[in-house]
MIDOSE-1310 file (N, C-alpha, C; in nm, 2 decimals, decimal comma, always signed):
residues 86
maki	+3,84/+3,26/-4,21/+3,90/+3,39/-4,18/+3,83/+3,49/-4,27; +3,78/+3,60/-4,21/+3,71/+3,70/-4,28/+3,82/+3,79/-4,35; +3,78/+3,84/-4,46/+3,86/+3,93/-4,54/+3,87/+4,07/-4,47; +4,00/+4,12/-4,46/+4,02/+4,25/-4,40/+4,00/+4,36/-4,50
grnq	+3,92/+4,46/-4,46/+3,90/+4,58/-4,54/+4,02/+4,66/-4,55; +4,04/+4,73/-4,66/+4,16/+4,81/-4,68/+4,18/+4,92/-4,58; +4,07/+4,97/-4,53/+4,08/+5,08/-4,43/+4,07/+5,03/-4,28; +4,07/+4,90/-4,26/+4,07/+4,85/-4,13/+4,21/+4,84/-4,08
pcdc	+4,23/+4,84/-3,94/+4,36/+4,82/-3,89/+4,42/+4,69/-3,93; +4,55/+4,69/-3,96/+4,61/+4,56/-4,00/+4,62/+4,46/-3,88; +4,60/+4,34/-3,91/+4,60/+4,24/-3,80/+4,73/+4,20/-3,75; +4,84/+4,26/-3,80/+4,98/+4,23/-3,75/+5,01/+4,31/-3,62
gsgl	+4,92/+4,41/-3,59/+4,94/+4,48/-3,47/+5,03/+4,61/-3,49; +5,06/+4,65/-3,61/+5,15/+4,76/-3,64/+5,08/+4,89/-3,61; +4,94/+4,89/-3,60/+4,87/+5,02/-3,58/+4,84/+5,09/-3,71; +4,89/+5,04/-3,82/+4,86/+5,10/-3,95/+4,74/+5,05/-4,02
kykk	+4,68/+5,12/-4,11/+4,57/+5,06/-4,19/+4,63/+4,95/-4,27; +4,54/+4,85/-4,31/+4,58/+4,74/-4,38/+4,64/+4,78/-4,52; +4,59/+4,88/-4,58/+4,64/+4,92/-4,71/+4,77/+4,98/-4,71; +4,81/+5,03/-4,59/+4,95/+5,09/-4,57/+5,05/+4,99/-4,52
chgk	+5,00/+4,88/-4,47/+5,09/+4,78/-4,41/+5,10/+4,65/-4,50; +5,03/+4,55/-4,46/+5,04/+4,42/-4,54/+4,96/+4,43/-4,67; +4,86/+4,52/-4,68/+4,79/+4,53/-4,81/+4,87/+4,59/-4,92; +4,98/+4,66/-4,88/+5,07/+4,72/-4,98/+5,14/+4,61/-5,06
ypna	+5,17/+4,50/-4,99/+5,24/+4,39/-5,06/+5,15/+4,27/-5,06; +5,09/+4,23/-5,17/+4,99/+4,12/-5,18/+5,03/+3,99/-5,12; +5,16/+3,95/-5,12/+5,20/+3,82/-5,07/+5,25/+3,83/-4,93; +5,25/+3,94/-4,86/+5,29/+3,95/-4,73/+5,19/+3,90/-4,63
apfr	+5,23/+3,84/-4,53/+5,14/+3,78/-4,43/+5,18/+3,83/-4,29; +5,09/+3,83/-4,19/+5,12/+3,87/-4,06/+5,23/+3,77/-4,00; +5,29/+3,81/-3,90/+5,40/+3,73/-3,83/+5,34/+3,60/-3,79; +5,41/+3,49/-3,82/+5,37/+3,36/-3,77/+5,46/+3,32/-3,65
daeh	+5,58/+3,38/-3,65/+5,68/+3,34/-3,55/+5,69/+3,45/-3,44; +5,67/+3,41/-3,32/+5,67/+3,51/-3,21/+5,81/+3,58/-3,20; +5,92/+3,51/-3,23/+6,05/+3,57/-3,22/+6,07/+3,68/-3,32; +6,02/+3,66/-3,44/+6,03/+3,76/-3,54/+5,94/+3,88/-3,51
eraf	+5,83/+3,86/-3,45/+5,74/+3,97/-3,41/+5,80/+4,05/-3,30; +5,86/+3,98/-3,20/+5,93/+4,05/-3,09/+6,04/+4,14/-3,15; +6,12/+4,08/-3,24/+6,24/+4,16/-3,30/+6,18/+4,28/-3,38; +6,08/+4,26/-3,45/+6,02/+4,37/-3,53/+5,97/+4,48/-3,43
kqam	+5,90/+4,44/-3,33/+5,85/+4,54/-3,23/+5,96/+4,62/-3,16; +6,07/+4,54/-3,13/+6,18/+4,61/-3,06/+6,25/+4,71/-3,16; +6,26/+4,67/-3,29/+6,32/+4,76/-3,39/+6,23/+4,88/-3,40; +6,10/+4,86/-3,40/+6,01/+4,98/-3,42/+6,02/+5,07/-3,30
rkme	+6,03/+5,02/-3,18/+6,05/+5,10/-3,06/+6,18/+5,18/-3,06; +6,29/+5,11/-3,11/+6,41/+5,18/-3,12/+6,41/+5,29/-3,22; +6,35/+5,27/-3,34/+6,33/+5,38/-3,44/+6,25/+5,49/-3,38; +6,14/+5,46/-3,31/+6,06/+5,57/-3,26/+6,13/+5,65/-3,15
aera	+6,21/+5,58/-3,07/+6,29/+5,65/-2,97/+6,40/+5,74/-3,03; +6,46/+5,69/-3,14/+6,56/+5,78/-3,21/+6,49/+5,90/-3,28; +6,37/+5,88/-3,34/+6,30/+5,99/-3,40/+6,26/+6,09/-3,29; +6,21/+6,04/-3,18/+6,17/+6,14/-3,07/+6,29/+6,22/-3,02
qrek	+6,41/+6,15/-3,01/+6,53/+6,22/-2,96/+6,57/+6,32/-3,06; +6,57/+6,29/-3,19/+6,61/+6,38/-3,30/+6,51/+6,50/-3,30; +6,38/+6,48/-3,29/+6,29/+6,59/-3,28/+6,31/+6,68/-3,16; +6,35/+6,62/-3,05/+6,37/+6,69/-2,93/+6,49/+6,78/-2,95
qqgl	+6,60/+6,73/-3,01/+6,72/+6,81/-3,03/+6,71/+6,91/-3,15; +6,65/+6,87/-3,26/+6,65/+6,95/-3,38/+6,52/+7,01/-3,42; +6,41/+6,98/-3,35/+6,28/+7,03/-3,38/+6,21/+6,94/-3,48; +6,10/+6,99/-3,53/+6,01/+6,90/-3,62/+6,05/+6,92/-3,77
gkgi	+6,14/+7,00/-3,81/+6,17/+7,02/-3,95/+6,25/+6,91/-4,00; +6,31/+6,93/-4,12/+6,40/+6,83/-4,18/+6,52/+6,80/-4,09; +6,57/+6,68/-4,09/+6,68/+6,64/-4,01/+6,81/+6,71/-4,07; +6,91/+6,72/-3,99/+7,04/+6,77/-4,03/+7,12/+6,65/-4,09
isap	+7,17/+6,68/-4,21/+7,25/+6,57/-4,28/+7,40/+6,61/-4,27; +7,48/+6,52/-4,22/+7,62/+6,55/-4,20/+7,71/+6,43/-4,25; +7,82/+6,47/-4,31/+7,91/+6,36/-4,35/+8,05/+6,41/-4,36; +8,15/+6,32/-4,32/+8,29/+6,36/-4,33/+8,33/+6,35/-4,47
fndh	+8,42/+6,44/-4,51/+8,48/+6,43/-4,65/+8,62/+6,47/-4,64; +8,71/+6,38/-4,67/+8,86/+6,40/-4,65/+8,88/+6,45/-4,50; +8,94/+6,57/-4,49/+8,96/+6,62/-4,35/+8,86/+6,73/-4,32; +8,75/+6,74/-4,38/+8,64/+6,84/-4,36/+8,51/+6,77/-4,33
riva	+8,42/+6,85/-4,28/+8,28/+6,80/-4,26/+8,19/+6,88/-4,34; +8,09/+6,82/-4,41/+7,99/+6,88/-4,49/+7,86/+6,86/-4,41; +7,79/+6,97/-4,39/+7,66/+6,97/-4,32/+7,55/+7,04/-4,40; +7,44/+6,97/-4,42/+7,33/+7,03/-4,49/+7,21/+7,06/-4,39
vgnt	+7,17/+7,19/-4,39/+7,06/+7,23/-4,30/+6,96/+7,30/-4,39; +6,84/+7,24/-4,41/+6,75/+7,30/-4,50/+6,80/+7,31/-4,64; +6,81/+7,43/-4,70/+6,86/+7,45/-4,83/+7,01/+7,50/-4,83; +7,07/+7,50/-4,71/+7,21/+7,55/-4,70/+7,31/+7,44/-4,67
vyfs	+7,42/+7,45/-4,74/+7,53/+7,35/-4,72/+7,65/+7,42/-4,66; +7,70/+7,36/-4,55/+7,81/+7,42/-4,48/+7,93/+7,32/-4,50; +8,05/+7,38/-4,51/+8,17/+7,30/-4,54/+8,28/+7,36/-4,44; +8,33/+7,28/-4,35/+8,43/+7,33/-4,26/+8,53/+7,23/-4,22
kn	+8,65/+7,27/-4,18/+8,75/+7,18/-4,13/+8,72/+7,14/-3,99; +8,65/+7,22/-3,91/+8,62/+7,19/-3,78/+8,50/+7,10/-3,77
């Protein structure tokens, strides 16, 4: 098996360069089990769909951070923090 160059596409099929994928972790190897590969690709598709939906709703900027606290909600948008009972 030929050595993969750092700037070549990773052979796991992620679409990333080798240095950003499996080259980042020296002991990592491409998927050997088809079931794990399918699960990984399904998780990646789900994450991409969630990212696309968030960008469609909120734009390309930073995401909105929201958390309940006691009977209030705290929301951070950019550098501003909002605190409300509603």
